[in-house]
C-alpha positions as a printed Julia matrix, in Angstrom:
92×3 Matrix{Float64}:
 -148.87   93.17   5.51
 -145.07   93.85   5.69
 -143.86   97.12   4.67
 -141.37   97.25   1.11
 -138.29   98.82   2.06
 -136.31  100.83  -0.79
 -132.61   99.41  -1.38
 -129.3   101.2    0.07
 -128.97  102.09  -3.85
 -132.15  103.51  -4.59
 -131.68  105.96  -1.37
 -128.81  107.06  -2.05
 -129.97  107.88  -5.07
 -132.86  109.37  -3.63
 -130.99  111.59  -1.47
 -128.67  112.37  -3.9
 -131.37  114.0   -6.11
 -133.03  115.66  -2.96
 -129.61  117.29  -2.87
 -129.12  118.21  -6.65
 -132.55  120.18  -6.25
 -131.7   122.4   -3.35
 -130.12  125.35  -4.1
 -129.05  126.0   -0.22
 -126.53  123.04  -0.68
 -126.44  122.01  -4.56
 -122.57  123.69  -4.36
 -121.54  121.73  -1.39
 -118.79  119.25  -1.35
 -120.69  116.37  -0.63
 -120.79  112.77  -0.12
 -123.39  110.11   0.5
 -123.34  106.79   0.62
 -126.1   104.37   2.34
 -125.43  101.26   4.06
 -128.23   98.61   5.69
 -130.78  102.14   5.29
 -128.49  104.27   7.32
 -126.99  107.58   5.63
 -123.57  108.39   5.88
 -122.9   112.3    4.87
 -119.18  113.29   4.28
 -117.54  116.28   2.82
 -117.55  119.78   3.45
 -119.77  122.63   3.72
 -119.32  126.27   3.95
 -121.36  126.74   7.22
 -123.16  125.12   9.65
 -126.25  126.09   8.18
 -125.3   123.82   5.01
 -124.52  120.68   6.84
 -127.81  120.99   9.03
 -130.02  121.92   5.78
 -127.92  118.21   4.18
 -129.17  116.52   7.41
 -131.95  117.2    7.05
 -132.73  116.84   3.95
 -131.91  113.19   4.47
 -134.14  113.24   7.46
 -136.88  113.73   4.88
 -136.61  110.73   2.82
 -138.59  107.71   3.34
 -136.63  104.39   4.41
 -133.75  105.0    5.62
 -133.46  103.68   9.34
 -130.91  106.6   10.42
 -128.19  109.4    9.04
 -124.41  109.65  10.09
 -123.38  113.37   9.48
 -119.75  113.55   9.11
 -119.95  116.79   7.29
 -116.81  119.39   8.21
 -118.0   123.02   8.49
 -116.71  125.77  10.34
 -118.54  125.81  13.89
 -119.29  121.85  13.13
 -118.91  119.26  15.97
 -115.85  116.79  15.76
 -116.99  113.92  12.82
 -118.27  111.64  15.23
 -119.72  107.71  14.83
 -122.96  108.96  16.1
 -125.99  107.42  14.69
 -128.65  109.43  14.59
 -131.86  107.17  14.25
 -135.24  108.12  12.53
 -138.2   107.97  14.31
 -140.78  106.03  12.4
 -144.86  107.04  12.8
 -146.61  103.6   13.08
 -145.96  101.37  10.7
 -148.33   98.25   9.09
């Protein structure tokens, strides 16, 4: 049986809800888009830790294929066009 994948809109809503619920990043100025199952993060964070926390939260959302983290933060690498693919456990 083929797995049903959530829509990009559903994935974006799930990510936004996770961001709003997490006090570590709720006040950060972050934007989220999802295209073809890949989350694109942008905006500005006060610290590298906030940037990393946002990415980790997104990687825990089921149904995503990857993450592009373009969040600006002090000490963060230059925003790249690299896509970090999310490894999946065996899907049946």
